[in-house]
C-alpha positions as CSV (number, residue, x, y, z in Angstrom):
1,M,-5.4,-11.6,-3.8
2,V,-2.8,-9.5,-5.7
3,Y,-3.3,-9.6,-9.5
4,A,-0.4,-9.2,-11.9
5,W,-1.3,-6.3,-14.2
6,P,-1.9,-6.3,-17.2
7,A,-1.5,-10.1,-17.5
8,S,-4.5,-10.9,-15.2
9,A,-6.7,-8.1,-16.4
10,S,-9.4,-10.5,-17.6
11,Q,-9.4,-12.3,-14.2
12,V,-9.6,-9.5,-11.7
13,K,-12.5,-9.3,-9.3
14,L,-13.2,-7.2,-6.3
15,E,-12.8,-8.8,-2.9
16,Q,-14.8,-7.0,-0.2
17,G,-14.7,-4.0,-2.5
18,L,-10.9,-4.1,-2.8
19,L,-8.6,-4.7,-5.8
20,I,-4.8,-4.9,-5.5
21,L,-2.6,-5.0,-8.6
22,K,1.1,-5.6,-8.9
23,V,2.9,-3.9,-11.7
24,Q,6.5,-5.1,-12.6
25,T,9.0,-2.4,-13.2
26,L,12.6,-2.4,-14.1
27,P,15.0,-1.5,-11.3
28,S,16.7,1.0,-13.6
29,M,13.5,2.9,-14.5
30,P,13.4,6.5,-13.5
31,R,10.9,7.2,-10.7
32,T,8.7,9.3,-13.0
33,E,8.3,6.4,-15.4
34,I,7.5,4.1,-12.5
35,R,4.7,6.5,-11.3
36,Q,3.3,6.8,-14.9
37,Q,3.2,3.0,-15.3
38,A,1.4,2.6,-11.9
39,R,-1.1,5.4,-12.8
40,K,-1.7,3.8,-16.2
41,A,-2.6,0.5,-14.5
42,L,-4.8,2.4,-12.0
43,K,-6.7,4.1,-14.9
44,E,-7.2,0.9,-16.8
45,A,-8.5,-1.0,-13.8
46,L,-10.9,1.8,-12.8
47,A,-12.1,2.0,-16.4
48,M,-12.9,-1.7,-16.3
49,L,-14.5,-1.6,-12.8
50,L,-16.6,1.5,-13.6
51,D,-17.3,0.7,-17.2
52,Y,-15.9,4.2,-18.0
53,P,-13.7,5.4,-20.8
54,V,-10.0,5.2,-19.7
55,T,-9.3,8.5,-21.5
56,E,-11.8,10.3,-19.3
57,I,-10.4,9.1,-15.9
58,E,-8.4,11.8,-14.2
59,F,-6.4,11.9,-11.0
60,E,-5.4,14.6,-8.6
61,S,-2.4,14.3,-6.4
62,Q,-0.4,16.6,-4.1
63,P,3.0,15.7,-2.8
64,G,2.7,13.7,0.4
65,Q,-1.0,13.0,-0.1
66,A,-2.9,10.0,-1.5
67,I,-3.8,10.1,-5.2
68,Q,-7.5,10.9,-5.6
69,L,-10.0,10.3,-8.4
70,L,-10.9,13.6,-9.9
71,H,-13.1,12.5,-12.8
72,P,-15.5,10.8,-12.5
73,K,-16.2,12.5,-9.2
74,L,-16.5,9.4,-6.9
75,N,-15.1,8.9,-3.5
76,I,-13.2,5.7,-4.2
77,G,-10.0,5.1,-2.1
78,L,-6.8,4.8,-4.1
79,S,-3.2,4.1,-3.0
80,I,0.1,3.3,-4.7
81,S,3.4,2.1,-3.4
82,H,6.7,1.4,-5.1
83,D,9.9,-0.4,-4.3
84,H,12.7,-2.0,-6.2
85,G,11.2,-3.7,-9.3
86,M,7.5,-3.5,-8.4
87,S,4.6,-1.1,-7.8
88,L,1.4,-2.0,-6.0
89,V,-1.9,-0.3,-6.9
90,A,-4.8,-0.5,-4.5
91,I,-8.5,0.4,-5.0
92,N,-11.2,0.4,-2.3
93,M,-14.7,1.0,-3.8
94,N,-16.1,1.4,-0.2
95,G,-13.8,3.8,1.6
96,K,-10.2,4.8,2.2
97,I,-7.2,2.6,1.5
98,G,-3.5,2.5,2.0
99,V,-0.9,0.1,0.6
100,D,2.8,-0.3,1.4
101,L,5.5,-2.4,-0.2
102,M,9.0,-3.1,0.9
103,T,11.8,-5.3,-0.4
104,L,13.7,-7.2,2.2
105,N,16.8,-5.7,0.7
106,S,15.6,-2.2,1.6
107,S,14.8,-3.2,5.2
108,P,17.1,-1.5,7.7
109,A,20.2,-3.3,9.0
110,I,19.8,-5.6,12.0
111,N,21.5,-3.1,14.4
112,E,19.0,-0.3,13.4
113,I,15.8,-2.4,13.7
114,H,15.3,-2.3,17.4
115,T,15.6,1.5,17.6
116,L,13.3,2.1,14.7
117,A,10.8,-0.5,16.0
118,T,10.8,1.1,19.5
119,D,10.3,4.6,18.1
120,Y,7.7,3.8,15.4
121,L,6.1,0.4,16.2
122,G,5.9,0.5,20.0
123,D,7.7,-1.3,22.8
124,K,5.7,-4.5,22.5
125,T,6.4,-4.9,18.8
126,A,10.1,-4.0,19.3
127,E,10.5,-6.6,22.0
128,Y,8.7,-9.3,19.8
129,I,11.1,-8.6,16.9
130,A,14.2,-8.5,19.2
131,Q,13.5,-12.0,20.6
132,L,13.4,-13.5,17.2
133,P,16.5,-15.1,15.7
134,S,18.5,-12.5,13.8
135,A,17.7,-14.2,10.4
136,L,14.0,-13.5,10.9
137,Q,14.2,-10.0,12.3
138,Q,14.3,-8.1,9.0
139,E,11.2,-9.9,7.6
140,A,9.3,-9.4,10.9
141,F,10.3,-5.7,10.9
142,A,9.2,-5.3,7.3
143,K,5.8,-6.9,8.0
144,E,5.2,-4.6,11.0
145,W,6.6,-1.5,9.1
146,T,4.4,-2.0,6.0
147,A,1.4,-2.6,8.2
148,L,2.1,0.8,10.0
149,E,2.7,2.6,6.7
150,A,-0.4,1.2,5.0
151,R,-2.6,2.2,8.0
152,I,-1.0,5.7,8.1
153,K,-1.6,6.1,4.4
154,C,-5.2,4.9,4.7
155,N,-5.8,7.4,7.5
156,G,-4.2,10.3,5.5
157,E,-1.6,10.9,8.2
158,A,2.2,11.5,8.3
159,L,4.6,9.1,9.9
160,A,5.1,9.9,13.6
161,E,6.5,8.2,16.6
162,W,4.4,5.4,18.2
163,N,2.8,7.3,21.1
164,I,1.1,9.7,18.7
165,V,0.2,7.2,16.0
166,K,-1.4,4.3,18.0
167,I,-4.5,6.3,19.0
168,N,-5.3,7.4,15.4
169,L,-5.0,4.0,13.7
170,A,-7.2,1.8,16.0
171,N,-10.2,1.6,13.6
172,I,-8.4,0.7,10.4
173,N,-8.3,-2.9,9.2
174,S,-5.1,-4.3,7.7
175,R,-3.9,-7.5,6.2
176,A,-0.6,-8.8,4.8
177,L,-0.6,-9.5,1.1
178,E,0.8,-12.6,-0.5
179,M,3.9,-11.4,-2.4
180,P,6.8,-12.9,-4.4
181,K,9.9,-13.9,-2.4
182,G,11.9,-10.9,-1.2
183,Y,8.8,-8.6,-1.0
184,V,6.6,-7.8,2.0
185,A,3.3,-5.8,1.6
186,T,0.3,-4.8,3.6
187,V,-3.1,-3.2,2.6
188,A,-5.1,-1.2,5.1
189,F,-8.7,-0.1,4.6
190,S,-11.7,1.4,6.1
191,T,-15.1,-0.2,5.6
192,S,-17.3,2.8,5.9
193,P,-18.8,3.6,2.6
194,T,-17.8,6.9,1.0
195,S,-19.4,6.5,-2.4
196,S,-22.6,5.2,-4.0
197,L,-21.9,3.4,-7.2
C-alpha cells in the first residue's frame, strides 16, 4: 500500500518490513525543493518507525547513489523517486530497496518504445509490448521500465543494456504499486536482513 504523506501519517504500517509514501509536489517546484520535501517525509516516517527524534535523523547521499541513513547508524534501505507532481519515498527495514515512478506523459513516444525496450528490457519484453495495441504500449513500457529501474536502484547499479543487467537482478523481488491515474510505479526489495532493530 502507498500512503499519502503527511495526511496518512497516523495510519501507516509496515508491510513485510516495507513502507511506501507518496508526497504531492507542485509541477512548478524547483528540483531542490522537491528533494527537500521528500527527505522531510522520509525523516518524519523514520522518526515514527524508530521512535527517534526527527531532528537527530541524518542522511548521506552521493550523486548517482541511493540515500543512506547516517544517524542513527542502522542499515535500513531507503529510496526516493520523483516525477511530475509527485515523489515516492520507500523504506525497507529488512534490506535494500529501490523505487521508481513515471508519469505516462513522460513515457517515450510510441516510435521510440521498441528500440528502448529491446536495448534495456530484452527481446522478449520488447516483443510483448510491440504486439499490444498502440494505445496500451506506453503504459506497458512504463510498467516494465519502472520495474527495471527499481531493481537497478535496489541493487545499487547503473542503467545498462539488457544483456549486462539481466544476470545481476535475478534475486531481487519487485511489485507494481497502486498509483493514481497517469502514474506508474514499482518497488523492488531484497529480503535478506541487513539490520537488527
